[in-house]
SEMIPA-713830 format. One record per residue (C-alpha): residue number from 0; y, z, x; residue in one letter. Coordinates in Angstrom, 1 decimal. Layout:
BEGIN
 num      Y      Z      X residu
 NUM      Y      Z      X      A
...
//
This chain:
BEGIN
 num      Y      Z      X residu
   0 -179.9 -135.8   75.3      M
   1 -182.4 -133.3   75.5      K
   2 -183.7 -130.8   77.4      I
   3 -186.6 -131.8   80.0      S
   4 -187.1 -128.8   82.1      R
   5 -185.9 -125.6   83.4      I
   6 -186.5 -124.5   87.0      T
   7 -185.7 -121.1   88.1      T
   8 -184.3 -120.1   91.5      H
   9 -183.5 -115.7   92.9      V
  10 -181.2 -115.5   95.7      V
  11 -181.3 -112.1   97.3      G
  12 -179.0 -109.5   98.6      T
  13 -179.6 -106.2  100.3      P
  14 -179.4 -104.5   96.9      W
  15 -179.8 -107.0   94.2      R
  16 -181.9 -110.0   92.9      D
  17 -179.5 -112.6   91.2      L
  18 -181.3 -115.1   89.0      L
  19 -180.5 -118.9   88.1      Y
  20 -181.5 -121.0   86.3      V
  21 -181.1 -124.8   86.1      Q
  22 -181.5 -126.5   82.6      V
  23 -182.7 -130.4   83.2      H
  24 -181.8 -133.0   80.9      T
  25 -183.3 -136.4   80.2      D
  26 -180.1 -138.1   81.0      E
  27 -179.8 -136.4   84.5      G
  28 -177.1 -133.5   83.3      L
  29 -177.8 -130.3   85.2      V
  30 -176.6 -127.2   83.8      G
  31 -176.8 -123.7   85.6      V
  32 -176.9 -119.9   83.9      G
  33 -177.0 -116.6   85.8      E
  34 -178.5 -113.2   85.5      T
  35 -178.5 -109.7   88.0      R
  36 -182.1 -107.9   86.5      M
  37 -182.6 -104.9   88.1      L
  38 -186.4 -104.7   89.4      S
  39 -187.4 -107.3   86.4      H
  40 -186.6 -110.8   87.7      T
  41 -190.0 -111.9   88.1      Q
  42 -190.7 -110.6   84.4      A
  43 -187.8 -112.5   83.7      L
  44 -189.1 -115.6   85.5      I
  45 -192.3 -115.0   83.3      G
  46 -190.9 -115.3   79.9      Y
  47 -188.8 -118.1   80.4      L
  48 -192.1 -119.6   81.8      A
  49 -193.4 -119.3   77.8      E
  50 -190.1 -119.6   76.3      A
  51 -190.0 -123.3   77.9      Q
  52 -192.5 -124.6   76.3      H
  53 -192.6 -122.3   72.9      N
  54 -188.5 -123.3   72.7      H
  55 -186.8 -125.1   75.1      I
  56 -188.2 -128.5   75.7      L
  57 -187.0 -131.2   73.8      G
  58 -184.1 -129.1   72.4      S
  59 -180.7 -130.8   72.3      D
  60 -178.5 -129.0   74.4      P
  61 -175.5 -129.2   72.1      F
  62 -177.5 -127.4   69.4      D
  63 -177.0 -124.1   71.2      I
  64 -176.9 -122.2   68.3      E
  65 -180.1 -123.4   66.8      S
  66 -181.6 -122.9   70.4      L
  67 -180.7 -118.9   70.7      V
  68 -181.8 -118.6   67.3      Q
  69 -185.5 -119.9   68.4      R
  70 -185.7 -117.9   71.4      M
  71 -184.2 -114.8   70.0      K
  72 -186.3 -115.0   66.2      F
  73 -189.6 -117.4   67.1      G
  74 -191.6 -115.0   68.6      D
  75 -191.1 -112.2   66.3      Y
  76 -190.9 -109.3   68.4      G
  77 -187.9 -107.5   68.8      R
  78 -185.8 -108.9   71.9      S
  79 -184.9 -106.7   74.6      G
  80 -183.2 -106.8   78.2      E
  81 -185.6 -109.1   79.5      I
  82 -185.7 -111.7   76.3      V
  83 -181.9 -111.2   75.8      M
  84 -181.0 -112.0   79.7      S
  85 -183.5 -115.3   79.2      G
  86 -181.5 -116.4   76.4      I
  87 -178.3 -116.0   78.3      A
  88 -179.4 -117.8   81.3      C
  89 -180.4 -121.0   79.3      V
  90 -177.3 -120.8   76.8      E
  91 -174.8 -120.8   79.4      M
  92 -176.7 -123.5   81.3      A
  93 -176.1 -125.4   78.0      C
  94 -172.3 -125.0   77.7      W
  95 -172.0 -126.2   81.4      D
  96 -174.1 -129.3   80.2      I
  97 -171.8 -129.7   77.2      V
  98 -168.8 -129.3   79.1      G
  99 -170.0 -131.5   81.6      K
 100 -170.9 -134.2   78.8      A
 101 -167.6 -134.1   77.5      L
 102 -165.4 -133.5   80.6      G
 103 -164.0 -130.2   79.5      Q
 104 -163.8 -126.8   80.9      P
 105 -166.1 -124.3   78.4      V
 106 -163.1 -122.0   77.6      W
 107 -161.1 -125.5   75.5      R
 108 -164.7 -125.8   74.0      L
 109 -164.4 -122.1   72.4      L
 110 -161.3 -122.6   71.2      G
 111 -158.6 -122.5   74.0      G
 112 -156.9 -120.1   75.6      K
 113 -155.0 -117.4   74.7      V
 114 -155.3 -115.8   78.4      N
 115 -154.2 -118.0   81.0      G
 116 -155.0 -115.3   83.9      K
 117 -157.8 -113.1   83.6      V
 118 -157.3 -109.9   85.3      K
 119 -159.8 -108.6   87.6      A
 120 -160.5 -105.0   88.9      Y
 121 -162.8 -104.2   91.9      A
 122 -166.3 -102.6   92.4      N
 123 -168.7 -102.5   94.7      G
 124 -166.2 -101.4   97.4      W
 125 -167.1  -98.0   98.7      Y
 126 -169.7  -98.0  100.7      T
 127 -168.5  -95.6  102.7      V
 128 -169.4  -91.7  103.6      E
 129 -168.8  -89.6  100.4      R
 130 -165.5  -87.9  102.0      T
 131 -162.3  -88.0  100.5      P
 132 -160.9  -89.7  103.8      D
 133 -163.4  -92.2  103.5      Q
 134 -162.7  -93.1   99.8      F
 135 -158.9  -92.9  100.4      H
 136 -159.4  -95.5  103.3      A
 137 -161.6  -97.7  101.4      A
 138 -159.5  -97.5   97.9      A
 139 -156.4  -98.5  100.3      T
 140 -157.6 -101.6  101.4      K
 141 -158.4 -103.0   97.8      V
 142 -155.0 -102.5   96.9      V
 143 -153.6 -104.0  100.0      E
 144 -155.9 -107.3   98.8      R
 145 -153.5 -107.4   95.5      G
 146 -155.8 -105.7   93.2      Y
 147 -154.5 -103.8   90.3      R
 148 -157.6 -101.9   89.2      G
 149 -160.2 -100.0   91.3      V
 150 -163.6  -98.8   89.9      K
 151 -166.4  -96.4   91.2      F
 152 -168.7  -93.7   90.5      D
 153 -168.1  -90.3   92.7      P
 154 -170.5  -88.5   91.5      F
 155 -173.7  -89.4   94.1      G
 156 -177.2  -89.5   92.7      P
 157 -176.1  -86.8   89.8      G
 158 -177.8  -86.4   86.6      R
 159 -177.5  -84.1   83.4      F
 160 -174.9  -81.7   85.2      E
 161 -173.7  -81.2   88.7      L
 162 -173.9  -78.0   90.6      E
 163 -170.3  -76.6   91.3      P
 164 -170.0  -77.6   94.7      A
 165 -170.7  -81.0   94.0      E
 166 -168.5  -81.0   91.0      R
 167 -165.6  -80.4   93.1      T
 168 -166.6  -82.9   95.7      R
 169 -166.5  -85.6   93.0      S
 170 -163.5  -84.7   91.6      I
 171 -161.9  -84.9   95.2      E
 172 -162.7  -88.0   95.9      L
 173 -161.4  -89.3   92.2      V
 174 -158.1  -87.2   93.3      E
 175 -158.1  -89.0   97.0      A
 176 -158.6  -92.7   95.5      V
 177 -155.6  -92.1   92.9      R
 178 -153.7  -91.0   95.6      D
 179 -154.7  -94.2   97.7      A
 180 -154.1  -96.6   94.5      I
 181 -150.9  -95.4   93.6      G
 182 -149.6  -94.4   89.9      P
 183 -149.5  -98.0   88.5      D
 184 -153.1  -99.7   89.6      T
 185 -155.6  -99.1   87.2      E
 186 -158.5  -96.7   88.1      L
 187 -161.9  -96.9   86.2      F
 188 -164.3  -94.2   86.6      L
 189 -168.1  -94.9   86.1      E
 190 -170.3  -92.0   85.1      M
 191 -173.4  -94.3   85.0      H
 192 -174.6  -92.7   81.9      G
 193 -175.7  -89.6   84.0      R
 194 -174.5  -86.4   82.1      F
 195 -175.2  -84.5   79.2      A
 196 -172.4  -84.4   77.0      P
 197 -170.8  -81.2   77.6      H
 198 -171.2  -81.7   81.6      E
 199 -169.4  -85.5   80.6      A
 200 -166.4  -83.6   78.6      L
 201 -166.0  -80.8   81.5      R
 202 -165.9  -83.7   83.9      I
 203 -163.6  -85.4   81.7      A
 204 -160.9  -82.7   81.9      K
 205 -161.5  -82.3   85.1      L
 206 -160.2  -85.8   86.1      V
 207 -157.5  -86.1   82.9      E
 208 -154.6  -85.4   85.7      P
 209 -155.6  -88.6   87.4      F
 210 -155.1  -90.6   84.5      A
 211 -158.3  -93.0   84.1      P
 212 -157.6  -95.9   82.4      A
 213 -161.6  -95.1   80.9      W
 214 -164.9  -93.1   81.8      I
 215 -167.5  -95.6   81.6      E
 216 -171.1  -94.6   80.3      E
 217 -170.7  -90.8   80.3      P
 218 -173.8  -90.3   78.6      V
 219 -177.0  -92.0   78.6      P
 220 -177.3  -95.4   76.6      P
 221 -180.0  -94.1   74.2      D
 222 -178.2  -92.1   71.6      N
 223 -174.5  -93.1   70.5      L
 224 -174.1  -90.4   68.3      A
 225 -173.8  -88.0   71.8      S
 226 -171.4  -90.8   73.1      L
 227 -169.6  -90.0   69.6      A
 228 -169.2  -86.4   70.9      V
 229 -167.8  -87.2   73.9      V
 230 -165.4  -89.7   72.6      A
 231 -164.2  -86.9   70.2      R
 232 -164.0  -84.4   72.8      G
 233 -161.4  -86.4   75.3      T
 234 -158.2  -88.1   75.1      T
 235 -159.9  -90.3   78.0      L
 236 -160.7  -93.8   76.7      P
 237 -164.5  -94.1   76.8      V
 238 -166.0  -97.4   77.9      A
 239 -169.6  -98.3   77.5      T
 240 -172.1 -101.5   76.5      G
 241 -173.9 -102.9   79.9      E
 242 -176.7 -101.9   78.7      R
 243 -176.6 -102.8   74.9      I
 244 -178.1 -106.3   74.7      H
 245 -178.2 -107.2   71.0      D
 246 -174.8 -107.4   69.4      R
 247 -176.3 -105.8   66.4      T
 248 -176.7 -102.6   68.1      E
 249 -173.0 -102.1   68.9      F
 250 -172.5 -101.6   64.7      R
 251 -174.0  -98.2   65.3      E
 252 -171.7  -97.9   68.2      L
 253 -168.2  -99.1   66.0      F
 254 -169.3  -96.7   62.8      E
 255 -169.3  -93.7   64.9      L
 256 -165.9  -95.0   66.9      H
 257 -167.8  -93.8   70.2      A
 258 -166.0  -96.4   72.4      A
 259 -162.5  -97.6   73.0      A
 260 -163.6 -100.4   75.2      I
 261 -167.1 -102.4   75.2      I
 262 -168.8 -103.8   78.4      Q
 263 -171.5 -106.4   77.4      P
 264 -172.9 -108.2   80.1      D
 265 -173.0 -111.9   79.3      I
 266 -176.2 -112.2   81.2      G
 267 -178.2 -109.7   79.3      H
 268 -176.5 -110.6   76.0      M
 269 -177.9 -114.2   75.0      G
 270 -175.1 -115.7   76.3      G
 271 -171.7 -116.6   76.2      I
 272 -171.2 -117.5   72.6      L
 273 -173.2 -114.3   71.6      E
 274 -170.6 -112.4   73.6      T
 275 -168.1 -114.3   72.0      R
 276 -169.5 -113.4   68.5      K
 277 -169.4 -109.6   69.3      L
 278 -165.8 -110.0   70.9      A
 279 -164.6 -111.0   67.6      A
 280 -166.6 -107.9   65.8      T
 281 -164.8 -105.6   68.0      A
 282 -161.7 -107.0   67.4      E
 283 -161.8 -105.9   63.6      T
 284 -162.6 -102.3   64.7      H
 285 -159.6 -102.8   67.5      H
 286 -161.7 -102.2   70.1      V
 287 -161.1 -103.7   73.5      L
 288 -163.5 -106.2   75.2      V
 289 -164.2 -105.5   79.4      A
 290 -167.4 -107.4   80.2      P
 291 -169.7 -105.8   82.5      H
 292 -170.4 -108.5   85.6      N
 293 -172.5 -107.7   88.6      V
 294 -173.5 -111.3   89.4      G
 295 -172.4 -114.3   91.6      G
 296 -170.0 -116.8   91.0      P
 297 -172.0 -118.6   87.9      V
 298 -172.0 -115.3   85.9      L
 299 -168.4 -114.5   86.5      T
 300 -167.3 -118.1   86.0      A
 301 -169.2 -117.4   82.7      A
 302 -167.0 -114.1   82.0      N
 303 -163.6 -116.3   82.9      L
 304 -164.6 -118.9   80.2      H
 305 -164.8 -115.5   77.7      L
 306 -161.5 -114.2   78.9      A
 307 -160.0 -117.4   78.1      A
 308 -160.7 -117.3   74.5      C
 309 -160.4 -113.9   73.7      T
 310 -157.7 -111.8   71.9      P
 311 -158.8 -108.6   72.7      N
 312 -160.1 -109.2   76.5      F
 313 -159.0 -106.4   78.7      K
 314 -160.0 -106.8   82.5      V
 315 -162.9 -108.5   84.0      Q
 316 -165.3 -106.6   86.7      E
 317 -165.9 -107.8   89.8      Y
 318 -167.9 -107.1   93.5      F
 319 -167.9 -110.3   95.3      N
 320 -164.4 -109.4   97.4      D
 321 -166.3 -106.2   98.6      F
 322 -170.0 -106.7   98.2      A
 323 -172.1 -109.6   99.2      D
 324 -168.8 -111.4   99.6      A
 325 -170.8 -114.3  101.5      G
 326 -172.6 -114.8   97.3      I
 327 -169.6 -116.7   96.2      V
 328 -170.9 -119.7   98.4      D
 329 -174.4 -120.1   96.2      V
 330 -171.8 -121.8   93.7      A
 331 -168.7 -123.3   94.9      P
 332 -165.8 -123.9   92.7      G
 333 -164.8 -120.3   91.2      L
 334 -161.2 -119.3   91.0      P
 335 -160.7 -116.6   93.7      P
 336 -159.0 -113.2   92.8      V
 337 -155.2 -113.8   94.0      V
 338 -152.5 -111.0   93.5      D
 339 -155.1 -109.3   90.8      G
 340 -156.0 -111.8   88.6      Y
 341 -158.2 -115.2   88.3      F
 342 -156.8 -118.6   87.7      D
 343 -158.8 -120.0   85.1      L
 344 -161.9 -122.6   85.9      P
 345 -160.3 -126.1   85.5      E
 346 -163.6 -128.1   86.0      G
 347 -166.0 -129.7   83.3      P
 348 -168.5 -127.2   81.8      G
 349 -168.6 -123.8   83.6      L
 350 -166.8 -125.4   86.8      G
 351 -169.1 -124.1   89.3      V
 352 -172.0 -126.2   90.8      Q
 353 -175.3 -124.4   92.4      L
 354 -176.1 -125.2   95.8      D
 355 -180.0 -125.2   96.4      L
 356 -179.6 -124.9  100.2      D
 357 -177.8 -121.8  100.1      Y
 358 -180.9 -120.6   97.5      V
 359 -183.4 -121.8  100.1      E
 360 -181.9 -119.9  102.8      A
 361 -181.3 -116.3  101.2      H
 362 -184.9 -115.8   99.6      P
 363 -185.5 -112.3   97.6      S
 364 -186.6 -109.3  100.0      T
 365 -187.6 -107.5   97.0      G
 366 -184.0 -105.2   96.7      A
 367 -184.7 -102.1   94.7      H
 368 -181.3 -100.1   93.3      F
 369 -182.0  -96.5   92.1      D
 370 -178.6  -94.9   91.1      L
 371 -180.5  -91.5   91.2      F
 372 -181.4  -91.6   95.1      T
 373 -178.9  -90.6   98.0      D
 374 -176.7  -92.9   99.2      G
 375 -177.1  -95.5   96.4      W
 376 -173.4  -96.1   96.9      H
 377 -174.0  -97.9  100.0      F
 378 -175.9 -100.9   98.4      R
 379 -178.1 -102.0  100.9      G
 380 -175.7 -101.6  104.1      T
 381 -177.0  -98.1  105.1      R
 382 -178.5  -95.3  104.3      G
 383 -180.4  -96.4  101.1      T
 384 -183.9  -97.1  100.3      A
//
């Protein structure tokens, strides 16, 4: 079996474009991969057009490791977000093909399950005005739906430091959400790399009474020593990793003991196996894994296969019960979240199938998402660029 071609397909939503890559074979089997790029979708498509001829065509889709090595190192230049995202889409599509060829779900091919269900937490649920009452009401709907974990960023467009009034407002939102979800639901506090270390620590102290399960990306991702300063200065667990695109770059993070939880994005990390290797290294440092996931059903399915076979897996991020809920129809087959958990996919491969009619009906609208703009949290529903 050989790869005969790849095709790319973009689905638009009010705040994000989702890129789907189909890998076609000369025996008729087709696999699918997915990633979500922020304003770099066309750059990724351009890279894949070149990589198709340089590395992909004629490859055996079973030889995943060889293909990843060629794509990562065969162009000599250091791989960044675009290259690693392109590798990820092709890699997960190859796993989809292998599973279909063998009639097995991918998680069985990765060592089998250690987790029979996958705990999920909800994101994208707070597209409301930034008031305690509005956040309280929105969070209540999340737990009423059965979720046992919620994540949110209460800090508006804040950067480096918050003004005192804005800091107070943000803490009031945290208090309102904790009151809404009760003490037994995990509260994950997103910071989106906004703050200088001193401000991150000041905020961490203020939110301690509300017992967040982690503070996420408290400082920008380009200086792990700053992250370590925060990790040493707070009793709260620190999580990070969605903007690290190569598992070798996590080495310094582990050496500095800068995070208790890592959040690699399969769609930006070179795919399922690369992320599984990273999870194994994290396990040797007693670090948990909670993958970042802002994708649709294909990328979410890939995450579920990873979670199934990862002993140090913690919890899976999921947007699509609240943000762009209709996106699940682009690739039917994803198990729903029931009482806060996903069941494992049982179909061969990734267990989902791309619907090209849905793709055609939902083209890109050129969405641009800026986390440092007023109203970003509406995610294109209103009040945002």
